[in-house]
DRENBADREN-840685 format. One line per 5 residues: number of its first residue (from 1); for each residue x, y, z of N, C-alpha, C, O, CB. Coordinates in steps of 0.001 Angstrom, whole numbers, always signed. Glycine has a CB too. Example, Ala and Ser with C-alpha at 12.3 -4.5 7.8 and 13.67 -1.06 7.14 Angstrom:
% DRENBADREN-840685
1> +13190,-5690,+7800,+12300,-4500,+7800,+13200,-3300,+7800,+14236,-3319,+8465,+11308,-4473,+9046 ~ +12850,-2250,+7080,+13670,-1060,+7140,+12900,+30,+7870,+13409,+1138,+8039,+14084,-598,+5725 $
//
This chain:
% DRENBADREN-840685
1> +38764,-14889,+36982,+37400,-14748,+37399,+36627,-13803,+36467,+35500,-14086,+36061,+37350,-14250,+38828 ~ +37281,-12656,+36138,+36627,-11702,+35255,+36394,-12305,+33875,+35362,-12057,+33252,+37459,-10428,+35139 ~ +37365,-13110,+33390,+37221,-13740,+32075,+36064,-14726,+32066,+35338,-14827,+31077,+38517,-14451,+31676 ~ +35893,-15447,+33157,+34809,-16419,+33253,+33461,-15701,+33204,+32555,-16118,+32482,+34935,-17252,+34551 ~ +33336,-14626,+33973,+32090,-13861,+33986,+31821,-13258,+32604,+30693,-13299,+32114,+32148,-12746,+35059 $
6> +32860,-12702,+31981,+32717,-12124,+30642,+32302,-13204,+29639,+31452,-12960,+28784,+34041,-11452,+30193 ~ +32896,-14390,+29741,+32533,-15500,+28861,+31084,-15912,+29030,+30399,-16198,+28048,+33431,-16687,+29121 ~ +30609,-15945,+30272,+29217,-16302,+30544,+28283,-15243,+29973,+27264,-15577,+29369,+28981,-16466,+32059 ~ +28619,-13979,+30159,+27787,-12889,+29642,+27715,-12965,+28118,+26636,-12818,+27543,+28344,-11511,+30091 ~ +28840,-13190,+27464,+28861,-13292,+25997,+28052,-14498,+25536,+27291,-14396,+24573,+30314,-13395,+25477 $
11> +28203,-15632,+26205,+27457,-16837,+25830,+25958,-16626,+25987,+25183,-17041,+25125,+27909,-18031,+26678 ~ +25536,-15986,+27077,+24120,-15718,+27292,+23611,-14746,+26235,+22528,-14946,+25685,+23879,-15154,+28709 ~ +24373,-13702,+25945,+23958,-12713,+24937,+23819,-13366,+23567,+22862,-13085,+22845,+24971,-11549,+24867 ~ +24750,-14222,+23203,+24672,-14886,+21897,+23507,-15862,+21831,+22854,-15977,+20793,+25976,-15620,+21598 ~ +23241,-16560,+22915,+22119,-17504,+22898,+20780,-16783,+22814,+19816,-17336,+22286,+22152,-18388,+24143 $
16> +20708,-15581,+23315,+19477,-14799,+23225,+19366,-14147,+21849,+18272,-14088,+21288,+19430,-13728,+24335 ~ +20476,-13656,+21296,+20460,-12917,+20032,+20252,-13826,+18820,+19511,-13459,+17907,+21755,-12147,+19871 ~ +20873,-14978,+18786,+20807,-15845,+17611,+19380,-16267,+17275,+18990,-16166,+16111,+21660,-17074,+17830 ~ +18577,-16736,+18239,+17200,-17091,+17873,+16388,-15902,+17360,+15547,-16057,+16474,+16496,-17697,+19064 ~ +16639,-14721,+17915,+15916,-13538,+17452,+16270,-13251,+16004,+15386,-12960,+15199,+16235,-12316,+18336 $
21> +17546,-13328,+15660,+17980,-13086,+14285,+17422,-14168,+13369,+16911,-13862,+12291,+19525,-13044,+14195 ~ +17513,-15424,+13784,+16983,-16505,+12955,+15483,-16364,+12753,+14994,-16525,+11635,+17299,-17857,+13582 ~ +14755,-16069,+13805,+13311,-15902,+13668,+12981,-14695,+12811,+12033,-14739,+12028,+12656,-15766,+15038 ~ +13743,-13616,+12942,+13518,-12435,+12113,+13727,-12753,+10643,+12930,-12327,+9807,+14442,-11299,+12539 ~ +14789,-13499,+10301,+15042,-13886,+8914,+13970,-14839,+8409,+13523,-14733,+7267,+16422,-14533,+8782 $
26> +13559,-15769,+9262,+12551,-16731,+8837,+11241,-16029,+8492,+10569,-16399,+7529,+12320,-17779,+9930 ~ +10885,-15029,+9266,+9652,-14293,+9004,+9794,-13474,+7733,+8859,-13404,+6936,+9296,-13383,+10192 ~ +10956,-12852,+7530,+11159,-12009,+6355,+11172,-12830,+5069,+10731,-12340,+4029,+12462,-11228,+6485 ~ +11664,-14065,+5114,+11777,-14880,+3917,+10544,-15747,+3660,+10386,-16284,+2564,+12990,-15751,+4019 ~ +9687,-15885,+4641,+8528,-16754,+4479,+7525,-16130,+3515,+7064,-15007,+3725,+7864,-17030,+5837 $
31> +7194,-16862,+2463,+6203,-16394,+1497,+4821,-16870,+1937,+4699,-17897,+2605,+6536,-16902,+59 ~ +3783,-16127,+1563,+2436,-16597,+1907,+2190,-17988,+1328,+2627,-18299,+221,+1368,-15608,+1389 ~ +1497,-18803,+2082,+1264,-20186,+1677,+42,-20341,+779,-139,-21391,+163,+1106,-21054,+2896 ~ -791,-19317,+696,-2050,-19419,-36,-2112,-18328,-1101,-1762,-17177,-843,-3260,-19313,+929 ~ -2560,-18698,-2293,-2778,-17714,-3348,-3968,-16841,-2960,-4946,-17319,-2385,-3017,-18408,-4729 $
36> -3866,-15541,-3288,-4932,-14625,-2886,-4925,-13372,-3755,-3912,-13033,-4366,-4785,-14244,-1405 ~ -6066,-12691,-3801,-6169,-11411,-4485,-5553,-10335,-3603,-5561,-10436,-2376,-7647,-11073,-4825 ~ -5021,-9306,-4248,-4368,-8213,-3533,-5052,-6908,-3929,-5264,-6657,-5116,-2832,-8163,-3845 ~ -5398,-6080,-2955,-5985,-4778,-3306,-4977,-3930,-4084,-3793,-3904,-3747,-6445,-4025,-2030 ~ -5440,-3248,-5110,-4578,-2428,-5949,-4413,-1065,-5294,-5398,-395,-4981,-5158,-2290,-7386 $
41> -3159,-655,-5087,-2870,+635,-4469,-2501,+1658,-5544,-2283,+1307,-6704,-1728,+500,-3432 ~ -2438,+2911,-5145,-2015,+3973,-6059,-586,+3733,-6532,-265,+3986,-7694,-2127,+5351,-5378 ~ +274,+3246,-5637,+1655,+2939,-6012,+1693,+1833,-7062,+2488,+1898,-8000,+2473,+2526,-4774 ~ +844,+821,-6915,+772,-247,-7918,+334,+315,-9264,+908,-35,-10295,-199,-1357,-7464 ~ -679,+1185,-9268,-1157,+1778,-10520,-49,+2564,-11212,+101,+2483,-12431,-2361,+2690,-10254 $
46> +716,+3313,-10452,+1825,+4079,-11027,+2899,+3152,-11592,+3418,+3392,-12682,+2438,+5010,-9969 ~ +3231,+2098,-10855,+4260,+1156,-11313,+3795,+386,-12547,+4592,+140,-13452,+4623,+173,-10189 ~ +2525,+5,-12598,+1996,-694,-13776,+1980,+228,-14991,+2277,-208,-16103,+578,-1226,-13498 ~ +1637,+1492,-14788,+1656,+2462,-15889,+3063,+2606,-16439,+3258,+2592,-17655,+1125,+3832,-15422 ~ +4035,+2741,-15568,+5430,+2877,-16006,+5894,+1638,-16764,+6576,+1756,-17782,+6347,+3126,-14801 $
51> +5533,+458,-16282,+5922,-784,-16960,+5250,-891,-18324,+5870,-1344,-19287,+5560,-2006,-16096 ~ +3998,-482,-18414,+3263,-510,-19682,+3924,+421,-20701,+4128,+41,-21854,+1784,-103,-19463 ~ +4254,+1632,-20274,+4887,+2593,-21187,+6260,+2095,-21626,+6600,+2199,-22804,+5016,+3977,-20517 ~ +7061,+1553,-20698,+8371,+1003,-21068,+8226,-67,-22141,+8969,-80,-23122,+9080,+420,-19836 ~ +7267,-961,-21946,+7033,-2047,-22902,+6639,-1484,-24266,+7197,-1882,-25289,+5936,-3002,-22382 $
56> +5690,-568,-24282,+5198,-13,-25548,+6292,+777,-26272,+6395,+705,-27497,+3978,+891,-25295 ~ +7102,+1521,-25534,+8178,+2280,-26165,+9223,+1344,-26763,+9753,+1605,-27843,+8833,+3227,-25151 ~ +9514,+266,-26066,+10566,-646,-26530,+10095,-1599,-27627,+10777,-1759,-28640,+11091,-1450,-25365 ~ +8943,-2228,-27437,+8516,-3271,-28357,+7543,-2814,-29439,+7455,-3450,-30489,+7897,-4363,-27590 ~ +6827,-1750,-29212,+5799,-1334,-30166,+6118,+3,-30834,+5305,+532,-31592,+4461,-1242,-29468 $
61> +7290,+541,-30554,+7749,+1788,-31160,+6785,+2942,-30944,+6655,+3823,-31793,+7967,+1591,-32631 ~ +6114,+2929,-29806,+5272,+4049,-29434,+6184,+5237,-29161,+7310,+5044,-28703,+4381,+3711,-28192 ~ +5741,+6438,-29423,+6567,+7621,-29212,+6465,+8092,-27767,+5439,+7900,-27116,+6154,+8746,-30171 ~ +7518,+8702,-27275,+7505,+9195,-25897,+6517,+10343,-25714,+6168,+10684,-24584,+8900,+9646,-25488 ~ +6065,+10941,-26816,+5063,+12015,-26726,+3646,+11461,-26649,+2723,+12200,-26309,+5183,+12954,-27926 $
66> +3447,+10175,-26955,+2123,+9559,-26854,+1756,+9440,-25373,+2604,+9155,-24528,+2094,+8154,-27556 ~ +493,+9662,-25085,+35,+9614,-23696,-1047,+8551,-23534,-1785,+8228,-24465,-496,+10995,-23247 ~ -1110,+8021,-22309,-2134,+7026,-21999,-2887,+7458,-20744,-2383,+8233,-19931,-1503,+5613,-21808 ~ -4091,+6943,-20610,-4863,+7098,-19387,-5386,+5714,-19018,-5353,+4784,-19824,-6038,+8140,-19562 ~ -5859,+5600,-17806,-6373,+4311,-17358,-7683,+3983,-18053,-8563,+4833,-18191,-6566,+4307,-15842 $
71> -7793,+2755,-18480,-9047,+2231,-18991,-9694,+1404,-17901,-9227,+1378,-16763,-8831,+1391,-20276 ~ -10752,+742,-18252,-11425,-126,-17279,-11722,-1464,-17933,-11956,-1551,-19138,-12737,+529,-16747 ~ -11705,-2484,-17124,-12006,-3829,-17584,-13023,-4426,-16613,-12970,-4171,-15409,-10706,-4714,-17678 ~ -13937,-5213,-17141,-14967,-5821,-16298,-14391,-7039,-15592,-13779,-7907,-16213,-16211,-6214,-17137 ~ -14597,-7083,-14293,-14179,-8235,-13497,-15328,-8598,-12567,-16412,-8020,-12650,-12863,-7934,-12688 $
76> -15083,-9562,-11678,-16113,-9925,-10698,-16469,-8746,-9811,-17569,-8684,-9262,-15644,-11097,-9838 ~ -15540,-7811,-9671,-15766,-6650,-8813,-16439,-5511,-9560,-16626,-4431,-8999,-14457,-6172,-8227 ~ -16805,-5732,-10812,-17373,-4661,-11630,-16319,-4132,-12583,-15485,-4894,-13073,-17923,-3520,-10746 ~ -16348,-2848,-12846,-15342,-2244,-13714,-14140,-1832,-12870,-14276,-1058,-11923,-15926,-1020,-14481 ~ -12976,-2347,-13212,-11754,-2052,-12467,-10670,-1600,-13434,-10747,-1851,-14636,-11284,-3288,-11655 $
81> -9675,-940,-12900,-8532,-521,-13713,-7503,-1643,-13827,-6885,-1838,-14874,-7879,+736,-13114 ~ -7338,-2360,-12746,-6328,-3417,-12712,-6723,-4445,-11659,-7498,-4158,-10747,-4913,-2834,-12413 ~ -6184,-5628,-11801,-6343,-6711,-10821,-4951,-7217,-10476,-4081,-7298,-11344,-7258,-7878,-11377 ~ -4741,-7555,-9217,-3472,-8126,-8769,-3782,-9349,-7922,-4718,-9346,-7123,-2621,-7082,-7964 ~ -2982,-10397,-8107,-3131,-11614,-7294,-1758,-12221,-7050,-836,-12050,-7848,-4074,-12649,-7989 $
86> -1640,-12926,-5944,-411,-13630,-5591,-591,-15113,-5868,-1585,-15711,-5456,-34,-13389,-4104 ~ +373,-15707,-6569,+353,-17141,-6858,+1349,-17819,-5927,+2558,-17639,-6073,+695,-17432,-8367 ~ +851,-18594,-4978,+1710,-19257,-3992,+2552,-20363,-4612,+3530,-20799,-4005,+869,-19829,-2869 ~ +2194,-20828,-5814,+2963,-21890,-6461,+4260,-21332,-7048,+5333,-21886,-6804,+2126,-22569,-7563 ~ +4176,-20247,-7816,+5395,-19698,-8418,+5929,-18479,-7657,+6919,-17880,-8076,+5127,-19318,-9867 $
91> +5296,-18113,-6562,+5732,-17020,-5677,+5877,-15694,-6426,+6829,-14945,-6207,+7061,-17380,-5013 ~ +4928,-15422,-7301,+4903,-14160,-8038,+3570,-13474,-7818,+2558,-14108,-7521,+5153,-14390,-9547 ~ +3602,-12167,-7972,+2368,-11412,-8051,+2095,-11194,-9532,+2997,-10856,-10298,+2458,-10049,-7259 ~ +858,-11388,-9920,+423,-11220,-11302,-574,-10069,-11367,-1337,-9840,-10429,-205,-12533,-11860 ~ -556,-9361,-12471,-1502,-8259,-12643,-1915,-8180,-14100,-1169,-8576,-14996,-889,-6916,-12174 $
96> -3107,-7665,-14321,-3488,-7240,-15657,-4142,-5884,-15511,-4765,-5580,-14494,-4442,-8273,-16355 ~ -3991,-5076,-16543,-4521,-3719,-16503,-4939,-3307,-17900,-4506,-3887,-18896,-3482,-2731,-15929 ~ -5783,-2302,-17953,-6274,-1786,-19231,-5981,-292,-19300,-6187,+435,-18328,-7803,-2062,-19403 ~ -5504,+153,-20442,-5170,+1554,-20661,-5862,+2039,-21927,-6214,+1249,-22802,-3634,+1753,-20761 ~ -6049,+3341,-22006,-6572,+3965,-23220,-5534,+4940,-23748,-4832,+5599,-22981,-7928,+4687,-22950 $
101> -5451,+5019,-25040,-4536,+5945,-25696,-5207,+7304,-25809,-6371,+7394,-26200,-4110,+5419,-27094 ~ -4485,+8353,-25471,-5006,+9708,-25609,-4762,+10154,-27046,-3629,+10147,-27528,-4334,+10692,-24581 ~ -5833,+10537,-27717,-5733,+10968,-29114,-5598,+12475,-29170,-6144,+13141,-28290,-6962,+10504,-29931 ~ -4922,+13055,-30123,-4236,+12405,-31230,-2961,+11704,-30738,-2351,+12104,-29746,-3897,+13434,-32327 ~ -2589,+10664,-31452,-1409,+9877,-31107,-714,+9455,-32395,-1257,+9608,-33489,-1789,+8634,-30244 $
106> +488,+8926,-32249,+1230,+8461,-33423,+517,+7258,-34030,-223,+6550,-33347,+2695,+8097,-33048 ~ +746,+7038,-35305,+109,+5914,-35991,+560,+4588,-35378,-245,+3666,-35244,+436,+5945,-37500 ~ +1838,+4480,-35004,+2335,+3237,-34406,+1645,+2957,-33079,+1340,+1806,-32767,+3855,+3306,-34203 ~ +1397,+3998,-32299,+696,+3810,-31025,-736,+3369,-31274,-1226,+2456,-30610,+718,+5108,-30189 ~ -1413,+4007,-32223,-2797,+3635,-32522,-2879,+2183,-32986,-3793,+1455,-32597,-3388,+4569,-33594 $
111> -1947,+1772,-33800,-1929,+383,-34271,-1645,-572,-33116,-2253,-1638,-33026,-874,+200,-35384 ~ -722,-192,-32232,-353,-1094,-31133,-1470,-1253,-30102,-1441,-2194,-29308,+900,-583,-30445 ~ -2449,-355,-30099,-3562,-455,-29156,-4738,-1251,-29718,-5745,-1421,-29031,-4029,+929,-28763 ~ -4632,-1734,-30936,-5718,-2519,-31521,-5666,-3962,-31026,-4629,-4439,-30565,-5645,-2481,-33057 ~ -6794,-4639,-31130,-6887,-6078,-30866,-6317,-6488,-29509,-5550,-7447,-29420,-6172,-6834,-31950 $
116> -6683,-5777,-28473,-6229,-6131,-27127,-4913,-5500,-26730,-4392,-5784,-25651,-6106,-7599,-27015 ~ -4365,-4646,-27584,-3101,-3994,-27262,-3215,-2966,-26150,-2208,-2404,-25719,-2550,-3340,-28481 ~ -4419,-2716,-25685,-4586,-1778,-24568,-4469,-2488,-23222,-4433,-1839,-22176,-5941,-1068,-24667 ~ -4409,-3817,-23247,-4264,-4601,-22025,-2796,-4945,-21809,-2030,-5066,-22765,-5121,-5888,-22088 ~ -2420,-5099,-20569,-1085,-5552,-20236,-1137,-6660,-19214,-1966,-6643,-18304,-246,-4405,-19723 $
121> -246,-7630,-19366,-63,-8700,-18387,+1275,-8428,-17714,+2289,-8231,-18384,-109,-10147,-19059 ~ +1272,-8420,-16395,+2452,-8053,-15634,+2718,-9111,-14567,+1816,-9829,-14136,+2281,-6657,-14994 ~ +3990,-9186,-14151,+4296,-9956,-12953,+5512,-9372,-12271,+6267,-8594,-12854,+4525,-11436,-13291 ~ +5684,-9765,-11025,+6863,-9370,-10268,+7116,-10418,-9200,+6209,-11137,-8780,+6687,-7958,-9638 ~ +8363,-10489,-8772,+8748,-11407,-7714,+8998,-10588,-6457,+9762,-9623,-6472,+10010,-12242,-8111 $
126> +8348,-10980,-5376,+8520,-10272,-4108,+8106,-8822,-4225,+7041,-8509,-4758,+9962,-10360,-3640 ~ +8949,-7944,-3728,+8654,-6513,-3797,+9436,-5856,-4928,+9648,-4643,-4919,+8980,-5830,-2459 ~ +9866,-6660,-5904,+10610,-6129,-7043,+9754,-5285,-7964,+8604,-4970,-7657,+11219,-7250,-7823 ~ +10330,-4927,-9092,+9642,-4078,-10067,+8638,-4889,-10873,+8818,-6087,-11091,+10654,-3404,-11007 ~ +7580,-4220,-11311,+6610,-4833,-12213,+7200,-4871,-13609,+7808,-3899,-14058,+5260,-4063,-12202 $
131> +7021,-5991,-14298,+7440,-6131,-15689,+6233,-6534,-16513,+5499,-7454,-16152,+8589,-7172,-15836 ~ +6034,-5840,-17616,+4970,-6248,-18530,+5541,-7374,-19376,+6600,-7229,-19986,+4456,-5044,-19425 ~ +4835,-8492,-19409,+5336,-9651,-20135,+4593,-9896,-21432,+4988,-10759,-22216,+5251,-10869,-19273 ~ +3514,-9149,-21674,+2814,-9323,-22934,+1450,-8688,-22957,+966,-8133,-21971,+2685,-10756,-23240 ~ +842,-8795,-24139,-506,-8295,-24373,-1397,-9496,-24661,-1088,-10291,-25549,-542,-7257,-25554 $
136> -2484,-9642,-23936,-3266,-10859,-24047,-4161,-10964,-25270,-4532,-12070,-25660,-4086,-10996,-22862 ~ -4513,-9858,-25875,-5469,-9911,-26976,-6891,-9933,-26446,-7128,-9814,-25244,-5213,-11137,-27856 ~ -7830,-10087,-27365,-9254,-10091,-27006,-9844,-11407,-27480,-9560,-11818,-28604,-10021,-8866,-27636 ~ -10644,-12081,-26684,-11019,-11756,-25305,-9871,-12052,-24354,-8965,-12819,-24678,-12271,-12541,-24883 ~ -9916,-11442,-23186,-8917,-11676,-22154,-9117,-13099,-21642,-10128,-13399,-21008,-9026,-10622,-20988 $
141> -8164,-13960,-21916,-8329,-15395,-21655,-7632,-15841,-20373,-6582,-15321,-19997,-7797,-16199,-22825 ~ -8237,-16802,-19729,-7685,-17363,-18499,-6352,-18056,-18750,-5527,-18134,-17840,-8669,-18343,-17878 ~ -6121,-18556,-19948,-4890,-19299,-20229,-3642,-18418,-20201,-2523,-18932,-20192,-4998,-19972,-21575 ~ -3823,-17107,-20186,-2697,-16185,-20149,-2052,-16109,-18761,-950,-15581,-18613,-3150,-14807,-20583 ~ -2736,-16631,-17759,-2303,-16520,-16376,-2221,-17908,-15757,-2810,-18852,-16283,-3260,-15617,-15570 $
146> -1491,-18050,-14635,-1566,-19317,-13904,-3016,-19606,-13533,-3787,-18683,-13272,-673,-19278,-12632 ~ -3384,-20862,-13508,-4775,-21262,-13286,-5350,-20704,-11993,-6505,-20279,-11968,-4881,-22763,-13272 ~ -4568,-20697,-10921,-5088,-20213,-9638,-5370,-18714,-9706,-6328,-18239,-9095,-4091,-20516,-8498 ~ -4557,-17971,-10434,-4767,-16525,-10571,-6019,-16261,-11400,-6841,-15420,-11035,-3532,-15846,-11224 ~ -6167,-16970,-12505,-7372,-16815,-13331,-8624,-17148,-12522,-9655,-16489,-12663,-7292,-17718,-14585 $
151> -8530,-18165,-11682,-9666,-18528,-10831,-9987,-17416,-9821,-11153,-17080,-9612,-9372,-19843,-10090 ~ -8951,-16851,-9202,-9164,-15765,-8238,-9859,-14572,-8896,-10670,-13895,-8264,-7824,-15321,-7626 ~ -9544,-14323,-10149,-10132,-13191,-10864,-11457,-13547,-11518,-12113,-12673,-12085,-9170,-12684,-11910 ~ -11867,-14811,-11455,-13124,-15230,-12038,-13107,-15197,-13554,-14137,-14935,-14175,-14228,-14371,-11530 ~ -11951,-15459,-14163,-11834,-15440,-15620,-12349,-16731,-16212,-12176,-17809,-15643,-10386,-15208,-16045 $
156> -12977,-16607,-17350,-13489,-17761,-18068,-12536,-18132,-19192,-11769,-17301,-19677,-14895,-17481,-18621 ~ -12597,-19378,-19591,-11896,-19822,-20785,-12915,-19852,-21912,-13837,-20668,-21916,-11219,-21227,-20578 ~ -12734,-18952,-22864,-13643,-18848,-23990,-13259,-19837,-25083,-12112,-20279,-25154,-13652,-17423,-24539 ~ -14198,-20172,-25912,-13935,-21101,-27024,-12891,-20531,-27968,-12166,-21287,-28614,-15230,-21403,-27798 ~ -12802,-19207,-28058,-11861,-18578,-28984,-10448,-18487,-28412,-9534,-18047,-29109,-12348,-17194,-29352 $
161> -10251,-18893,-27162,-8933,-18797,-26540,-8012,-19927,-26997,-6860,-19997,-26569,-9065,-18817,-25020 $
//
């Protein structure tokens, strides 16, 4: 009799717990269905700065003593430091940002900031780390980003792109 009651209690507990766990996982794994702009937070600015410096130190031979500050880029919102958007097609967040080099700086850093080298293109998957994937050059072209992201940011395709 006790085994039967214990079996019923366990069966009821499992039937109640399993849907809760499944629904919890489904909510945690569900990605947004619509591409959208994301407000830039202080944490995002710090992470983008770190990714930009890592990229410049590794690929452009910038010195660790070189310093940067935030620049501004014109967008639909006016002058901004960075833009972030989510692309529902590739399930990534995309960002671009502009930085200024603090002078005096090394010659390699000054050279690397020419011709659009002050801009960075970044992406990340989920809540992972931001990675700088390149420098877009000037003018900042829509073709550097997925089409839906460029549209969200109001970027134009220039003849020179």
